[in-house]
C-alpha angles and dihedrals in degrees: 000000000000111000138195136203114267143158118239129208103217104181141334112292146082126335091280090074086075105091129185113234145126136284137181113269105253121239119229113239128204110315093013138104134206114233124204096221120227099170135007125202123233118210134194089239089059090056089052093048089048089056093047095250104102131121088265135015129261119213115220138269097045140143106233126215132094103191130055142162129205145097127313106246105173139004136215127227116300095025125122108256089215088077092072109106095016123133109241145161123210145170114236132211094284099288144032100076102111091077143084093255132027136183119229136175110262092224091058096054118116118201115232106239118240111270095023115117116233090236091058092045093053091044093059097039095089102009094042095050089048092049093048091048091051092044090053091049096053097030097195114210130216111287096015118131112241126191115203116192120207084018096172094054126098096267095031095054091052092047089054090055095045094048093045090047089055090056098256125143103244125209112193119209109197139154107261141348095283093055090045090056090051090052091051089051087055092055108277114146093206136019130200132183108238090199088071109092089222096050094119089057088056090053092050091048090053103043110351112230121358132234099207133030122191101199110201097147106051124183118072092345092056093048091048090050090052088059090058095060118116120221108286091025126146127221120192113197111204112142148040107205086148091057097257135068118237109258112198115177111237092234090055091053091048091050090054093045093238137120124236115193131188135152095052123195103290097171110146093242091052094049091046091053092048092050090049090051091049091052090049090052090052091049090051092051094242095110124048117186115210113227103210099181140354116202128185113257092251090056096059088125089061090052091053092045092054091051091047093054094044093239094129128086118193129359124344118213138183116225104220105164104344116191114262 
């Protein structure tokens, strides 16, 4: 049996349950391709699943990772042979990405545009499609005041750029002065530290009420952000960095004259289109993903630990077989 390097999730727990090991190289079936992986993305959701707290349950043993970038090495039946050798990024079936080789559906491949680094392409595969999906949902207009929570994170940093590019006045809510500076570098007009109990006062002092809230933190921060919405405002709930999603009763939103949206269209074709748009924005120079950290594949546990303790800013990647 020919084997590859991989990282295994062995049981729910802390980062140390991620163990380097080996696995059989998967074979592409009909309609699939085998990718020689250069980089794999690491997401916040994967850290939650690792700990046993995600939106669904993993069953051990399992190779984590749902987004990779690399070169198509082999194809299954019914796949265009011209794909072999092409640079691509792709989501997988929910797992299998923390490994030297991964199988992906051929119809879900996205070509990496010329001039776009593989690191940037992998960085916007999951975070970029999410940011574009959220941006479409809220559709901020020129001059509107937009609050982006977790604004120095992978999704948050891209949302800052998209909102600023649309002509909105962006207020970044981030954890600490350093992350606030990074959000300003991405295009935010103002930055506040949401760990400060009076952070909402700082928002009001800067812009008054806000028209759009991108809620990637949830919990107390999400509820406080809801209180900042002006009549006619829109809040898009999309994350739970605090450990809990923001739950706003519909009657409370109606009483305030605002809209709270969650559970956005996550159909595969929609996500694919959003990822393609994000890659095009990177190629055009209008979107710049921030790579916060790149860890060797065997140090996946370190990548998860850094996300757990909030020491990262931007996207975290695993270098599997980076090009020399």
